[in-house]
C-alpha positions, 0 to 999 in steps of 0.5 A: 733450061736456059735460053739464049737471051739470058745473062750469064754470071760467074759463080766461081773460078778455080785455076787448077783442077784435075780430071779423071776417067772413072770406072762404072759404079760397081754398087749402090755404095757410091763413088770412091776416089781411091779407085781412081788413078789419082797420081796420073790425072787424064786432064788438067786445066781450069774450072769456071762455074757460071749460071744462066737463069736457073741453070748452073754450068761447070765448065772445064777450060784450058788454062792458056787459051780458054778453050772449052774441054767439057761442060756439065749443066746442073739443074739441081744440087745435090743431084745426079749432075754433081755427086761427092765421093764417099771417101774424100771431100776434094773429089766429085763426079760430074756428068758432062754433056756435048751439043748432041746430048751425049753424056758421060761421067768423069771425076774431078778433084782439087789439090786444096781443100779450100777450093773444093769448099768454094765449089760446093758453096757456090752451087749451094748458094745458087740453088738456094736462090732458085728455090726462093725464086720458085716460091715467090713465083708460086705465091704470086700466081696463087689466088688470095682466098683469105678474107680481106679486112675492110677498114674503110669508114661507112657512110655517115660514120665519124671518129673523134680524136682528143689530142693534147686537150686534157682538162683538169677538174677544179675542186670547190673550195670550202670557205668559213666565215669571213671568206677564209678557206679552211685548212685541210686535215692532216694526212690520216687524221680525222675531223672531229664533229662540231660540238652540239648545242646539247653538250654546250648547254650541259657544260654551261649548266655544270659551270653555273651550278644549275638553274637553282644555284646562281651566282650573280655579281652586282656592281655597286654604283658607289664603290666599284670594288665592292662585290655583293653576293646575293646568296652567300650560302652558295659561294662557289669561290670557297674560303678565299677572302676578299682583299682588305681594301674591299672589305668593311673595317669589321671584317678586316680585323676578323680575317686572318687568312689574308696576307697583306703586302 
């Protein structure tokens, strides 16, 4: 229940509302507005819905003087204090109470469907807030049995942070003779191994004709253009003849394959 010191807020105000005396409920099927005398309401006035604490109040007041005709305290919605009829959305049954605690059920109705919608939403919003407030109060009173996570540092424990201090590893550059760097290989290519000493010796032997076949060129001290072959039978130059200037006079007349210019 609300206390005297709590603030009273206004939830909804509707200037036109009709009040009906209703017959007792005949069965469990609910109230029906068709059983009322809708054309001749018993009272017409203003409805003001207020809230004090968690309790809402439906107040029926005179339009001109504001005198209170009846009020219905609502502690829950939907509930016995406010009930919609089964055959219309514009009519409700409310339970009014006086200061002595006596109660009675009366019917109220709105001429416009929008007014009944606002009345319904005002009560729903208020008790939705009441439900949330009750859940928060229960959570604050319930002890926290969940284990707490200890994120503090233990004694002697340290932590190291590296922020913006990344270093690039320097790769050693391979240098050849004379201090010049070697060019990198082409992408996807393979570097051929250097020729071995065995293969170089083999190529030299094939060029010179082996150890038994040698071609020694000796320069004559008197004539630098004359070439003397130490082994004429092993001539590697084929049938080519020497120029006429370098051959003796006897050989120049016998040689016919040389063309003189």
